[in-house]
DOKOLZA-52716 format. One record per residue (C-alpha): x, y, z; residue number from 0. Coordinates in nm, 3 decimals. Example, Ala and Ser with C-alpha at 12.3 -4.5 7.8 and 13.67 -1.06 7.14 Angstrom:
1.230, -0.450, 0.780, 0
1.367, -0.106, 0.714, 1
***
This chain:
4.713, -2.139, -1.210, 0
4.938, -2.224, -1.503, 1
4.905, -2.531, -1.726, 2
5.228, -2.671, -1.580, 3
5.097, -2.638, -1.225, 4
4.772, -2.803, -1.321, 5
4.949, -3.110, -1.465, 6
5.076, -3.195, -1.115, 7
4.720, -3.232, -0.981, 8
4.538, -3.354, -1.295, 9
4.585, -3.718, -1.201, 10
4.406, -3.671, -0.869, 11
4.085, -3.547, -1.032, 12
3.824, -3.822, -1.078, 13
3.682, -3.917, -1.418, 14
3.326, -3.935, -1.283, 15
3.019, -3.708, -1.292, 16
3.010, -3.425, -1.041, 17
3.082, -3.059, -0.982, 18
3.407, -2.865, -0.960, 19
3.477, -2.539, -0.772, 20
3.746, -2.281, -0.849, 21
3.885, -2.059, -0.571, 22
4.113, -1.754, -0.602, 23
4.417, -1.662, -0.388, 24
4.191, -1.517, -0.116, 25
3.997, -1.842, -0.090, 26
3.686, -1.693, -0.255, 27
3.470, -1.921, -0.467, 28
3.479, -1.770, -0.817, 29
3.326, -2.044, -1.035, 30
3.116, -2.360, -1.006, 31
3.073, -2.602, -1.296, 32
2.921, -2.944, -1.362, 33
3.055, -3.225, -1.576, 34
2.982, -3.580, -1.687, 35
3.360, -3.637, -1.652, 36
3.517, -3.393, -1.403, 37
3.880, -3.454, -1.505, 38
3.808, -3.410, -1.876, 39
3.610, -3.092, -1.820, 40
3.857, -2.925, -1.581, 41
4.151, -3.020, -1.804, 42
3.989, -2.838, -2.096, 43
4.036, -2.505, -1.914, 44
4.414, -2.553, -1.913, 45
4.468, -2.729, -2.247, 46
4.311, -2.487, -2.495, 47
4.325, -2.123, -2.595, 48
4.010, -1.933, -2.503, 49
3.862, -1.676, -2.735, 50
3.741, -1.440, -2.463, 51
3.933, -1.226, -2.221, 52
3.696, -1.316, -1.935, 53
3.767, -1.690, -1.955, 54
4.141, -1.628, -1.975, 55
4.116, -1.404, -1.668, 56
3.925, -1.676, -1.478, 57
4.195, -1.936, -1.544, 58
4.467, -1.695, -1.431, 59
4.285, -1.640, -1.099, 60
4.241, -2.010, -1.009, 61
4.453, -2.104, -0.706, 62
4.262, -2.404, -0.572, 63
4.027, -2.662, -0.723, 64
3.775, -2.869, -0.528, 65
3.537, -3.129, -0.665, 66
3.237, -3.334, -0.551, 67
3.147, -3.670, -0.705, 68
2.776, -3.747, -0.754, 69
2.584, -4.043, -0.894, 70
2.461, -3.891, -1.220, 71
2.477, -3.592, -1.451, 72
2.131, -3.491, -1.324, 73
2.257, -3.481, -0.964, 74
2.554, -3.270, -1.077, 75
2.317, -3.031, -1.251, 76
2.100, -2.989, -0.940, 77
2.402, -2.942, -0.711, 78
2.559, -2.685, -0.946, 79
2.238, -2.478, -0.949, 80
2.208, -2.494, -0.572, 81
2.565, -2.373, -0.519, 82
2.535, -2.094, -0.776, 83
2.212, -1.969, -0.618, 84
2.370, -1.979, -0.270, 85
2.718, -1.835, -0.337, 86
2.668, -1.642, -0.666, 87
3.030, -1.688, -0.784, 88
3.171, -1.399, -0.984, 89
3.224, -1.586, -1.313, 90
2.903, -1.787, -1.320, 91
2.585, -1.688, -1.498, 92
2.398, -1.449, -1.271, 93
2.020, -1.419, -1.258, 94
1.976, -1.044, -1.196, 95
1.667, -1.075, -0.982, 96
1.675, -0.954, -0.622, 97
1.301, -0.909, -0.572, 98
1.120, -1.060, -0.277, 99
0.806, -1.214, -0.422, 100
0.495, -1.269, -0.211, 101
0.365, -1.613, -0.116, 102
0.024, -1.727, -0.003, 103
0.067, -1.924, 0.315, 104
-0.170, -2.185, 0.454, 105
-0.061, -2.162, 0.816, 106
0.039, -2.475, 1.005, 107
-0.218, -2.447, 1.285, 108
-0.563, -2.577, 1.381, 109
-0.819, -2.435, 1.136, 110
-0.542, -2.282, 0.916, 111
-0.555, -1.919, 0.807, 112
-0.470, -1.814, 0.450, 113
-0.287, -1.486, 0.393, 114
-0.023, -1.307, 0.184, 115
0.337, -1.293, 0.308, 116
0.686, -1.212, 0.179, 117
0.860, -1.423, 0.444, 118
0.891, -1.795, 0.378, 119
0.959, -1.963, 0.711, 120
1.049, -2.322, 0.793, 121
0.745, -2.361, 1.018, 122
0.563, -2.651, 0.856, 123
0.316, -2.423, 0.679, 124
0.226, -2.470, 0.313, 125
0.353, -2.189, 0.091, 126
0.196, -2.141, -0.253, 127
0.381, -1.931, -0.507, 128
0.579, -1.715, -0.519, 129
0.357, -1.487, -0.726, 130
0.471, -1.212, -0.961, 131
0.127, -1.050, -0.996, 132
0.018, -0.924, -0.655, 133
-0.290, -0.773, -0.819, 134
-0.413, -1.111, -0.938, 135
-0.346, -1.276, -0.602, 136
-0.531, -1.002, -0.413, 137
-0.823, -1.040, -0.653, 138
-0.840, -1.411, -0.573, 139
-0.799, -1.349, -0.199, 140
-1.086, -1.102, -0.204, 141
-1.302, -1.357, -0.386, 142
-1.205, -1.621, -0.128, 143
-1.291, -1.385, 0.158, 144
-1.637, -1.323, 0.013, 145
-1.721, -1.679, -0.090, 146
-1.529, -1.938, 0.112, 147
-1.568, -1.886, 0.490, 148
-1.227, -1.909, 0.660, 149
-1.119, -1.755, 0.985, 150
-0.894, -1.448, 0.994, 151
-0.841, -1.425, 1.371, 152
-0.520, -1.537, 1.543, 153
-0.685, -1.738, 1.823, 154
-0.524, -2.066, 1.927, 155
-0.807, -2.298, 1.823, 156
-0.691, -2.621, 1.982, 157
-0.951, -2.886, 2.060, 158
-0.898, -2.825, 2.431, 159
-0.949, -2.449, 2.407, 160
-1.268, -2.498, 2.202, 161
-1.402, -2.758, 2.445, 162
-1.339, -2.522, 2.737, 163
-1.537, -2.252, 2.545, 164
-1.257, -1.999, 2.584, 165
-1.365, -1.799, 2.280, 166
-1.672, -1.621, 2.147, 167
-1.762, -1.560, 1.784, 168
-1.676, -1.215, 1.650, 169
-1.832, -0.978, 1.396, 170
-1.695, -1.185, 1.104, 171
-1.927, -1.471, 1.209, 172
-2.230, -1.245, 1.216, 173
-2.136, -1.104, 0.874, 174
-2.124, -1.456, 0.731, 175
-1.748, -1.447, 0.661, 176
-1.668, -1.719, 0.916, 177
-1.860, -2.023, 1.041, 178
-1.741, -1.990, 1.401, 179
-1.490, -2.274, 1.456, 180
-1.381, -2.092, 1.772, 181
-1.709, -2.199, 1.940, 182
-1.712, -2.540, 1.774, 183
-1.984, -2.433, 1.529, 184
-1.785, -2.559, 1.229, 185
-1.643, -2.914, 1.218, 186
-1.283, -2.963, 1.108, 187
-1.393, -3.175, 0.812, 188
-1.608, -2.891, 0.677, 189
-1.325, -2.640, 0.729, 190
-1.081, -2.873, 0.550, 191
-1.325, -2.900, 0.259, 192
-1.328, -2.519, 0.231, 193
-0.951, -2.516, 0.252, 194
-0.924, -2.765, -0.034, 195
-1.135, -2.536, -0.254, 196
-0.894, -2.253, -0.169, 197
-0.593, -2.465, -0.265, 198
-0.753, -2.552, -0.599, 199
-0.824, -2.186, -0.665, 200
-0.474, -2.071, -0.583, 201
-0.318, -2.342, -0.800, 202
-0.533, -2.240, -1.096, 203
-0.736, -2.564, -1.082, 204
-1.079, -2.404, -1.110, 205
-1.287, -2.696, -1.244, 206
-1.321, -2.880, -0.907, 207
-1.421, -2.551, -0.741, 208
-1.684, -2.475, -1.006, 209
-1.812, -2.835, -0.975, 210
-1.835, -2.793, -0.596, 211
-2.035, -2.471, -0.627, 212
-2.270, -2.625, -0.886, 213
-2.351, -2.907, -0.646, 214
-2.403, -2.652, -0.369, 215
-2.637, -2.447, -0.592, 216
-2.836, -2.759, -0.683, 217
-2.873, -2.853, -0.315, 218
-2.989, -2.501, -0.225, 219
-3.246, -2.506, -0.505, 220
-3.380, -2.847, -0.399, 221
-3.418, -2.713, -0.044, 222
-3.606, -2.409, -0.183, 223
-3.323, -2.179, -0.064, 224
-3.336, -1.973, -0.380, 225
-3.148, -1.668, -0.246, 226
-2.852, -1.886, -0.148, 227
-2.870, -2.060, -0.485, 228
-2.854, -1.722, -0.660, 229
-2.551, -1.619, -0.453, 230
-2.377, -1.944, -0.547, 231
-2.460, -1.887, -0.915, 232
-2.282, -1.550, -0.897, 233
-1.975, -1.725, -0.759, 234
-1.980, -1.966, -1.053, 235
-2.014, -1.677, -1.299, 236
-1.714, -1.501, -1.141, 237
-1.498, -1.813, -1.171, 238
-1.612, -1.882, -1.528, 239
-1.526, -1.522, -1.623, 240
-1.194, -1.544, -1.439, 241
-1.112, -1.866, -1.622, 242
-1.205, -1.724, -1.962, 243
-0.972, -1.428, -1.902, 244
-0.689, -1.661, -1.803, 245
-0.733, -1.932, -2.067, 246
-0.498, -1.882, -2.363, 247
-0.461, -2.239, -2.484, 248
-0.667, -2.555, -2.499, 249
-0.749, -2.676, -2.147, 250
-0.620, -3.019, -2.257, 251
-0.272, -2.863, -2.287, 252
-0.212, -2.960, -1.924, 253
0.072, -2.827, -1.707, 254
0.373, -2.697, -1.902, 255
0.652, -2.444, -1.858, 256
0.722, -2.214, -2.153, 257
1.057, -2.035, -2.192, 258
1.180, -1.793, -2.458, 259
1.539, -1.664, -2.476, 260
1.668, -1.335, -2.618, 261
2.050, -1.342, -2.613, 262
2.265, -1.027, -2.638, 263
2.639, -1.119, -2.654, 264
2.903, -0.892, -2.491, 265
2.973, -0.563, -2.671, 266
3.348, -0.609, -2.620, 267
3.589, -0.854, -2.462, 268
3.579, -0.691, -2.117, 269
3.202, -0.645, -2.088, 270
2.944, -0.901, -1.982, 271
2.678, -1.043, -2.207, 272
2.308, -1.016, -2.125, 273
2.020, -1.254, -2.187, 274
1.648, -1.214, -2.121, 275
1.431, -1.516, -2.050, 276
1.051, -1.502, -2.046, 277
0.879, -1.768, -1.835, 278
0.512, -1.865, -1.865, 279
0.376, -2.117, -1.613, 280
0.073, -2.283, -1.771, 281
-0.183, -2.494, -1.581, 282
-0.476, -2.655, -1.766, 283
-0.431, -2.415, -2.055, 284
-0.426, -2.103, -1.835, 285
-0.121, -1.889, -1.766, 286
-0.097, -1.866, -1.388, 287
0.250, -1.709, -1.361, 288
0.463, -1.487, -1.586, 289
0.813, -1.358, -1.525, 290
1.095, -1.199, -1.726, 291
1.448, -1.265, -1.601, 292
1.757, -1.062, -1.681, 293
2.062, -1.292, -1.699, 294
2.423, -1.171, -1.690, 295
2.680, -1.393, -1.861, 296
3.055, -1.383, -1.801, 297
3.227, -1.655, -2.003, 298
3.166, -1.829, -2.336, 299
2.823, -1.965, -2.244, 300
2.610, -2.078, -2.535, 301
2.239, -1.990, -2.563, 302
2.164, -2.354, -2.475, 303
2.368, -2.333, -2.152, 304
2.209, -2.004, -2.053, 305
1.859, -2.139, -2.115, 306
1.916, -2.464, -1.922, 307
2.063, -2.278, -1.626, 308
1.780, -2.022, -1.615, 309
1.511, -2.290, -1.652, 310
1.646, -2.475, -1.350, 311
1.665, -2.158, -1.140, 312
1.314, -2.039, -1.229, 313
1.151, -2.379, -1.183, 314
1.309, -2.395, -0.838, 315
1.206, -2.040, -0.748, 316
0.844, -2.084, -0.858, 317
0.813, -2.444, -0.736, 318
0.710, -2.578, -1.077, 319
0.608, -2.942, -1.103, 320
0.532, -2.938, -1.477, 321
0.670, -3.236, -1.669, 322
0.706, -3.061, -2.005, 323
0.924, -2.771, -2.118, 324
0.839, -2.568, -2.428, 325
1.152, -2.392, -2.559, 326
1.264, -2.215, -2.881, 327
1.575, -2.429, -2.945, 328
1.686, -2.786, -2.874, 329
1.841, -2.831, -2.529, 330
1.956, -3.125, -2.321, 331
1.784, -3.096, -1.987, 332
1.949, -3.332, -1.735, 333
1.625, -3.469, -1.591, 334
1.489, -3.775, -1.767, 335
1.141, -3.722, -1.625, 336
1.106, -3.389, -1.810, 337
0.995, -3.374, -2.174, 338
1.149, -3.099, -2.389, 339
0.941, -2.970, -2.682, 340
1.045, -2.730, -2.961, 341
0.702, -2.668, -3.119, 342
0.646, -2.594, -3.488, 343
0.271, -2.529, -3.470, 344
-0.035, -2.557, -3.247, 345
-0.108, -2.423, -2.899, 346
0.249, -2.468, -2.776, 347
0.384, -2.263, -3.066, 348
0.132, -1.987, -2.988, 349
0.243, -1.985, -2.624, 350
0.608, -1.961, -2.731, 351
0.521, -1.668, -2.959, 352
0.340, -1.503, -2.669, 353
0.653, -1.543, -2.454, 354
0.858, -1.383, -2.733, 355
0.621, -1.084, -2.745, 356
0.660, -1.039, -2.370, 357
1.039, -1.033, -2.400, 358
1.018, -0.773, -2.678, 359
0.785, -0.559, -2.465, 360
1.021, -0.591, -2.166, 361
1.319, -0.478, -2.378, 362
1.119, -0.184, -2.513, 363
1.036, -0.079, -2.157, 364
1.405, -0.101, -2.061, 365
1.500, 0.124, -2.354, 366
1.228, 0.374, -2.262, 367
1.336, 0.384, -1.897, 368
1.696, 0.438, -2.003, 369
1.584, 0.729, -2.220, 370
1.393, 0.877, -1.927, 371
1.689, 0.834, -1.696, 372
1.901, 1.038, -1.937, 373
1.643, 1.315, -1.909, 374
1.664, 1.336, -1.529, 375
1.781, 1.678, -1.410, 376
2.058, 1.546, -1.189, 377
2.212, 1.237, -1.037, 378
2.046, 1.333, -0.705, 379
1.700, 1.299, -0.862, 380
1.782, 0.950, -0.984, 381
1.930, 0.855, -0.647, 382
1.616, 0.970, -0.462, 383
1.385, 0.783, -0.701, 384
1.591, 0.465, -0.677, 385
1.588, 0.482, -0.297, 386
1.212, 0.546, -0.293, 387
1.162, 0.246, -0.522, 388
1.364, 0.030, -0.284, 389
1.204, 0.163, 0.036, 390
0.849, 0.111, -0.094, 391
0.937, -0.213, -0.280, 392
0.790, -0.076, -0.603, 393
0.810, -0.285, -0.918, 394
0.905, 0.018, -1.130, 395
1.110, 0.332, -1.081, 396
0.856, 0.601, -0.978, 397
0.935, 0.845, -1.259, 398
0.577, 0.974, -1.247, 399
0.440, 1.061, -0.900, 400
0.114, 1.238, -0.815, 401
0.005, 1.367, -0.474, 402
-0.344, 1.470, -0.352, 403
-0.443, 1.695, -0.063, 404
-0.767, 1.852, 0.062, 405
-0.775, 2.216, 0.165, 406
-1.037, 2.415, 0.355, 407
-1.072, 2.738, 0.547, 408
-1.118, 2.677, 0.918, 409
-1.311, 2.362, 0.846, 410
-1.525, 2.513, 0.572, 411
-1.525, 2.540, 0.189, 412
-1.333, 2.225, 0.087, 413
-1.131, 2.203, -0.233, 414
-0.876, 1.946, -0.350, 415
-0.538, 1.986, -0.517, 416
-0.304, 1.751, -0.702, 417
0.059, 1.802, -0.798, 418
0.259, 1.598, -1.047, 419
0.631, 1.517, -1.030, 420
0.812, 1.367, -1.327, 421
1.170, 1.245, -1.305, 422
1.189, 1.375, -0.949, 423
1.098, 1.739, -1.029, 424
0.766, 1.933, -1.043, 425
0.571, 1.909, -1.369, 426
0.358, 2.220, -1.313, 427
0.165, 2.204, -1.639, 428
0.005, 1.886, -1.507, 429
-0.098, 2.028, -1.167, 430
-0.474, 2.009, -1.113, 431
-0.726, 2.154, -0.866, 432
-1.079, 2.029, -0.802, 433
-1.385, 2.220, -0.693, 434
-1.592, 1.976, -0.489, 435
-1.911, 1.889, -0.679, 436
-2.068, 1.583, -0.521, 437
-2.000, 1.632, -0.149, 438
-2.230, 1.827, 0.080, 439
-2.077, 1.979, 0.392, 440
-1.733, 1.892, 0.530, 441
-1.644, 1.531, 0.452, 442
-1.270, 1.491, 0.402, 443
-1.297, 1.126, 0.296, 444
-1.568, 1.183, 0.034, 445
-1.382, 1.489, -0.095, 446
-1.064, 1.283, -0.145, 447
-1.259, 1.007, -0.319, 448
-1.416, 1.256, -0.561, 449
-1.080, 1.410, -0.655, 450
-0.908, 1.076, -0.713, 451
-1.208, 0.941, -0.905, 452
-1.225, 1.243, -1.135, 453
-0.849, 1.247, -1.199, 454
-0.805, 0.883, -1.301, 455
-1.138, 0.850, -1.476, 456
-1.016, 1.131, -1.702, 457
-0.674, 0.970, -1.759, 458
-0.837, 0.635, -1.829, 459
-1.084, 0.779, -2.081, 460
-0.809, 0.971, -2.259, 461
-0.573, 0.673, -2.266, 462
-0.302, 0.860, -2.074, 463
-0.034, 0.682, -1.871, 464
-0.098, 0.636, -1.500, 465
0.162, 0.737, -1.241, 466
0.373, 0.467, -1.083, 467
0.311, 0.615, -0.737, 468
0.020, 0.813, -0.588, 469
0.063, 0.980, -0.247, 470
-0.251, 1.059, -0.047, 471
-0.176, 1.329, 0.210, 472
-0.387, 1.227, 0.509, 473
-0.470, 0.935, 0.734, 474
-0.596, 0.585, 0.669, 475
-0.948, 0.716, 0.608, 476
-0.836, 0.933, 0.317, 477
-0.632, 0.644, 0.171, 478
-0.928, 0.406, 0.200, 479
-1.151, 0.662, 0.027, 480
-0.896, 0.695, -0.255, 481
-0.881, 0.315, -0.290, 482
-1.261, 0.307, -0.320, 483
-1.232, 0.540, -0.619, 484
-0.961, 0.322, -0.774, 485
-1.174, 0.010, -0.723, 486
-1.479, 0.177, -0.879, 487
-1.268, 0.248, -1.187, 488
-1.131, -0.110, -1.178, 489
-0.776, 0.026, -1.178, 490
-0.638, -0.159, -0.876, 491
-0.285, -0.271, -0.956, 492
-0.232, -0.006, -1.225, 493
-0.056, 0.220, -0.974, 494
0.065, 0.206, -0.614, 495
-0.120, 0.422, -0.357, 496
0.030, 0.517, -0.022, 497
-0.100, 0.734, 0.259, 498
0.116, 0.997, 0.428, 499
0.041, 1.066, 0.795, 500
0.027, 1.443, 0.838, 501
0.221, 1.466, 1.164, 502
0.443, 1.158, 1.186, 503
0.569, 1.153, 0.824, 504
0.488, 0.782, 0.809, 505
0.374, 0.601, 0.497, 506
0.125, 0.317, 0.490, 507
-0.038, 0.094, 0.233, 508
-0.409, 0.011, 0.218, 509
-0.490, -0.276, 0.454, 510
-0.156, -0.266, 0.638, 511
-0.171, -0.256, 1.017, 512
0.170, -0.097, 1.065, 513
0.320, 0.206, 0.894, 514
0.653, 0.245, 0.715, 515
0.903, 0.500, 0.845, 516
1.154, 0.606, 0.583, 517
1.511, 0.657, 0.708, 518
1.543, 1.003, 0.866, 519
1.698, 1.258, 0.629, 520
1.713, 0.997, 0.353, 521
1.685, 1.106, -0.009, 522
1.352, 0.926, -0.039, 523
1.199, 1.103, 0.263, 524
1.328, 1.440, 0.144, 525
1.155, 1.381, -0.190, 526
0.827, 1.286, -0.018, 527
0.849, 1.600, 0.200, 528
0.911, 1.814, -0.106, 529
0.607, 1.669, -0.284, 530
0.391, 1.713, 0.028, 531
0.499, 2.076, 0.076, 532
0.430, 2.148, -0.291, 533
0.075, 2.009, -0.280, 534
0.011, 2.213, 0.038, 535
0.135, 2.531, -0.130, 536
-0.065, 2.469, -0.445, 537
-0.384, 2.384, -0.254, 538
-0.363, 2.682, -0.019, 539
-0.293, 2.925, -0.304, 540
-0.592, 2.792, -0.496, 541
-0.813, 2.825, -0.189, 542
-0.688, 3.180, -0.126, 543
-0.755, 3.284, -0.485, 544
-1.112, 3.158, -0.466, 545
-1.173, 3.345, -0.143, 546
-1.026, 3.668, -0.279, 547
-1.257, 3.646, -0.580, 548
-1.556, 3.612, -0.352, 549
-1.627, 3.261, -0.474, 550
-1.694, 3.143, -0.119, 551
-1.982, 3.297, 0.065, 552
-2.091, 3.170, 0.403, 553
-2.398, 3.215, 0.620, 554
-2.221, 3.463, 0.851, 555
-2.173, 3.710, 0.566, 556
-2.547, 3.700, 0.499, 557
-2.616, 3.849, 0.843, 558
-2.694, 4.217, 0.799, 559
-2.417, 4.424, 0.960, 560
-2.155, 4.144, 0.947, 561
-1.883, 4.179, 0.683, 562
-1.618, 3.940, 0.552, 563
-1.350, 4.040, 0.805, 564
-1.581, 3.975, 1.099, 565
-1.698, 3.647, 0.946, 566
-1.338, 3.536, 0.894, 567
-1.253, 3.630, 1.252, 568
-1.542, 3.421, 1.384, 569
-1.452, 3.120, 1.169, 570
-1.088, 3.139, 1.269, 571
-1.183, 3.131, 1.637, 572
-1.475, 2.886, 1.634, 573
-1.358, 2.669, 1.337, 574
-1.705, 2.631, 1.177, 575
-2.039, 2.807, 1.132, 576
-2.202, 2.536, 1.347, 577
-1.973, 2.619, 1.640, 578
-2.049, 2.992, 1.595, 579
-2.422, 2.919, 1.610, 580
-2.376, 2.733, 1.940, 581
-2.156, 3.001, 2.104, 582
-2.302, 3.206, 2.389, 583
-2.333, 3.586, 2.378, 584
-2.045, 3.638, 2.620, 585
-1.791, 3.457, 2.399, 586
-1.912, 3.638, 2.089, 587
-1.890, 3.976, 2.262, 588
-1.534, 3.910, 2.378, 589
-1.432, 3.846, 2.017, 590
-1.622, 4.095, 1.799, 591
-1.778, 4.345, 2.038, 592
-2.125, 4.378, 2.186, 593
-2.308, 4.522, 1.883, 594
-2.194, 4.261, 1.630, 595
-2.223, 3.985, 1.887, 596
-2.593, 4.068, 1.936, 597
-2.649, 4.054, 1.557, 598
-2.484, 3.711, 1.527, 599
-2.651, 3.572, 1.839, 600
-2.993, 3.696, 1.730, 601
-2.951, 3.540, 1.384, 602
-2.903, 3.191, 1.526, 603
-3.132, 3.220, 1.828, 604
-3.437, 3.408, 1.701, 605
***
């Protein structure tokens, strides 16, 4: 739209607060803006010479202008942010964040359940979050499961169903993890009290929970229930330790939102600028949420405009109710109920410095990842890794992947193998094999646990980097055993572990009921197959080398007159020494002949 064309419609634009929308010739919304005076603001686009090519290009594309009048500048600000988030116009600031963060939901139902979800539904349930640290949330959920009895079943616990005694208590009741509301053994008021403690925990408000447990411990002690009192004391110690790890400022600091901005202007007139905003959500002096946002700028936005826009988006995303903003530069935030602080010293200044350090660390990681990407062997490797990251919803590109597998000979002589892939290709100098040391007999789960424990205990002690992804070749039992090793080392959250079903080529995460099927013939599945085949090859070769060196010696070879070939033949047929010992003479004779069969039979049946 030219300046002359605009003059014909300028008089129809109101001089009131509101938002304006620019559309191109195809009717696509390309820009949304807010203004205290709509006419004055829109006129400025056509009455001055812009210094950037991008802004000039925007004006040239405008074919239609729409506006909406609101009551105040604050209302205009809120409406602008809503429209930008919904339509993401091409020329507006763009928050480059497409992650789906998990929520904790308190389900809208009788005796509500509490669980983790990535789907926020309009079902009347209470959603807490979203959370950026799944590790921290799972840690709290595990504590809740062990200390605050809530149901996990999906029964419809209406008053009528309970009165009719439709349900019976399950194992969770007998384990002490549930108080049996399904049979009417727990009143609603008591359940609601437990639920309130959970809400306090999840919101970072630990003092009421600690106070509640102290009263419970005192009551137990007065009733001479000393074992229960000791259990409650351990709960208090856990929360006190958890609070001390979280507390970074004075608890009197209250609830505040801390934001730090690093602004990188465009490199040239046709490129977009980038900004990085670090967000710390602080409750009672403890940081309960952290997030770094990458913001793409298109026009002549100032650092103040970028910061105000990003603050509004992040506060909306993370449902912040804090009444104070701590920022590095003066801004005008169009909400009179919010206090804006630019600290010079004290706890707020320390929090702002902490946010700055996080931004610097984030930028350093970006530079390192870019360097690693340049080292990838081919574009196909990068494509496969990116697809795997998307399919598994990983937080980082899995540039370092390790895969474990157990190997044995006909059910005997277990060993474990691990292969390492870096940048999508084998890193053979970091392959490892493990002779089983702590497991007696054939126990695939214990063997997997030993291998994983030894591998990451070593990396942890040597200060080496952990892989982004660990693949456990086996079923849910092997994955659970591997997770036990990770938990013993207190490394949960440092890497992502997935199990790979041997026959179905399905992936699953620990605790998930359903598996994940990668798209057939996708780059990500081809990479997983390649890693699996490599760990099989490496494990089998290692096992074969040990056998050829005579490292393995079994009971069959100790029978006088029975050599290795005969022993191998028996194991191949009967799968284990135990099955050979239980075989009758007729079956043995059919396989190895009468003379050797009598020797074997006599050895086990003398």
